[in-house]
N, C-alpha and C positions, 0 to 999 in steps of 0.2 A: 608854046608850052614847053617848059624845060623838062628834060628827061629825068626820071627818078634814078638816082645813083644806085648802082648795084650794091647789095650788102657785102661788106667785107668779111670773109670767112677767116677766122683765126685758126691756123693749123693746130691740131691737137699735139701737145708735147709728147715726144717719144720717151718711153721709159728707158732710162740709161742703166744698163747692167754693167757693173764693173768688169774690166778685162780680167782681173784676177779671179773673179767668180767663174768666168767662162773657162779659164785654164783649169780651175779646180774641178769644174764639172767634167771636163775632158779627162782629168786624172781619175776621178771617181768612176767614170764609165770604163776607162781602161782597166781599173782594178777589178771591176765586175766581170769584164771579159776574161781576165787572167783567172779569176775564180771559177768561171764556167769551164775553162780549159784545164784546170788543175788536175782532174782525174787522169790526164794523159801522163803525168809524172808522179802520181801518188805511189805507185809501186817502187819507183826509183828512190823516192824519199825515205822509204823504210828499209832500203837495202843496206845492210851493215857489211862493210868490208874493212876489217882491221888492218889489212896490209896497205890500205890507202888512207889511213887516218892523218888528219892535219896537213893535207896537201894544199898548197897555195892555189889561187885562181889560175886557170889555164883553159885551153880549148876544150879539153874533156870535162872540166869542172869549172864553169865560168865564175862561180862564187867560192871555189875551193871545197874542201871537205871538213867535217867536224871531227870530234874526238873518237867517234866510232866508224869513221870512214864513209859516212853518209853524204851524198851530194847536197851541198848547202843550197844551191839554186833550186833543186827540186823541193827541199824542205821549206824554203821561203815561199815558193809558189803554192805548195800544199797547205801552208798555214793561212794563205790569203782568204779562201772562202770561210774558214773557221772564224777569223777575226771579223770579217764583214758581217757574217750571220749573227755572231754574238753581239756586235755593236749595234746592229739594226734592231734586233729583237729586244735587247735591253733598253734601248731608247724608246721603243714602242711600249714596253711595260711601264716605263717611267711616265710617259705622256698619258697613258690610259689611267694609271693610278692618280697622277697629279690632276688630270682634268676631272675625274670623278669626285675627288675630295674638294678641289677648288670650286667646282661648279656647285656642289652641295652647300659649301660655305657662302658663296655669293648669292645663290638663289634663295635659300631659306633665311639667311640673316639671323639676327637675334642671338639666342644662346647657341644655336648650331654653329653660326659663324664664329662665335667666341671660342667654343671648344675646339673646333677644327683649326682655327688660326693659332691657338696656343699649341696644339699638337704639331703643326708645321714648324713653329718656332723652336719647340723642344728638339725636333729632329735636326734642325739647322744648327743647333748648338754643338752637336757632336761632329768632330772631323770625319769627313766622308771616308778617308782611308781607314780610320779606326773601325768604323762600322763595317766596311767591306771585309777587313781582316777578321772581325768577330764573327760575321755570318759565315764566311768561307771556312773558318776553322772548325765550326760546329756542324757543318753539313758535309756530306760525302763529296769528294771532288768530282765534278762532272760539268759539262756545258750548261745544263739546267741550273746547277747551283750558282755558277758564275753569273748567268743572266738574272736570276732572282736577286742575288746579292747586289748587283749593280742597279737593277731597276728599282728595288725597294729601298735604296739609300739615296737616290737622286731625284725622286719625285717631288720634293718640296718646292723646288724652283718652278716646275711646271704647274703645281697647285697655285702658287702665288700669281702666275700669269693668268690662269683660268679664272681665279677669284676676281681679279681686277677687271677683266673683260666682262664677266657675267654681271658684276655690280653695276657697270656702266650701261649694260644693255637690258637689264631686267625691267626697267621702268620706261623703256621707249614705247612709241605708239604701236608698233607692230607686235611687241610682246604683250601689251595690254589687250590688243585686239584678239590675239590667240587665246588669252585667258578668257575673255568674254565669250569667245566662240566655243568654250568648253574643252579646249585641247588639254591633254594630260601633261603633267610636268616633264616626264621623259620625252614626249613628243616635242614640246617647246624647246627643251635643252638641245636635242639632237637636230631638229629641223631649223630652228631660228637662232639659237645662241652658239651652237658649235661652230658655224661658219664665221661668227664674229671673233671667237677665240682662236680660230685655226691659224691665222698668220703668225702671231707670236709663238704659238705652240710648234708650228712648223720650223721656225728659226731655232727654237730651243731643241727640237728633235735633231736637227742637223748638228748642232753643237754637241748634243748628247751622244750621237754615234761616235764622234771623235773621242769624246771623254771615255765612253764605254770600251772602245778598242784599247785605249791607253790603260784603263783600269784592269782589263783582262790581262794585258801584257805584264803589268805590275804584279798581279796575283800569281800568274804563272812563273814569273821570275823569282818570287818569294817561295814558291813550292806549294801554294794553296789554291792554285787555279786549275787549269786543265790537267788531267792525269796523263803521264806518259803511257804509250808512245805517241799520243795525239800531237800533231804538229801545231806549234804555237810560236809566234814571234818572241813572246816573253820566255817561253821554255828554251828556245834556242839561245837567247841572250843569257840565260841562267848559267850556261856552260862557259860563256866567254871570259869571265874574270880569271878563271884558272889557267887560261891559255892566252892571255892578252899579249904577252911578250913574244910568243912564237907563232900565234895564229890570230892576228888582228882581224882577219876577214870574218871570223865568227861573230864579232861584235858589229862590224861595219855594215854588212848587207842587211841583216834583219833590222838593225837600228835605222837604216835609211828607209826601208819599207814602212816601218812604223811611223817615222817622222813624216814622210810624204803623205801617208794616208790620213793621219790626224790633221796635218796642215791643210790638206785638200778639203776635208769636211768643215774645218773651221772657216776657210775662205769662202766655201760655198754657203755657209750659214750667214756670213757677212753680206754676201751678195743677195741672199733672200731677204735679209733685214733691210737692205737699201731699197730693194724692189717693193716690198710690202709697205714700208714707211712712205715711199713716194706715192703709192696707190692710195693710201689712207689720207694723205695730206692734200691730194689733188682736188 
């Protein structure tokens, strides 16, 4: 009697996370550590010493000093938690508003979908920077104003992602079963359909954090963002053009901090996109 061959077990494929995404995650983690330690230098960041203005980088001042003699290293570090908090909160506002509107359009369909879809398209017709400047100019300068201005102008992309995912999932078997069981619409959306829409929204949120940080810096650079003396990378850069020939470091170091932060979040978003796409297609 011949022996029954043992079944061949196919190893489960490993999820490959791009190396750039791992590096980006490390940079993001380091930025949050710097943000947590920023209170140690907050007093130094506001210390004005006119006798030490426009000093080049040195041991005493690693990033040099600005036009008021403030230590630029301390100012860049002090601005880190501000930028991260504004970027994260603004992205959360965008995702919340976008999911709410997109889910309503995809779930109810019909005239509701038509009206909300047209509203999304109308907002998308306007340049985002124009809407940001319009909102920021008519509201008093504050972190809340910047967060609302960014969050309320970037939600259409999240709404389109949510609408597409809800449209695909609303007629699936488990959704019909929940309807038949008498589950309410909010319960179905939050318990059954939100997990379906979560992967693309998570990727969009990671991109949104980078964009919000860049948008806040642009608003502060133009003078309609965070009010002085609140530390901001954009606010530091606003002084740089007047001293670019004699104090290049004022533009270099906050610019590098802004570039690394935005690039890290964008690469992290690309890694999340690769991971979630692989999970869905498996």
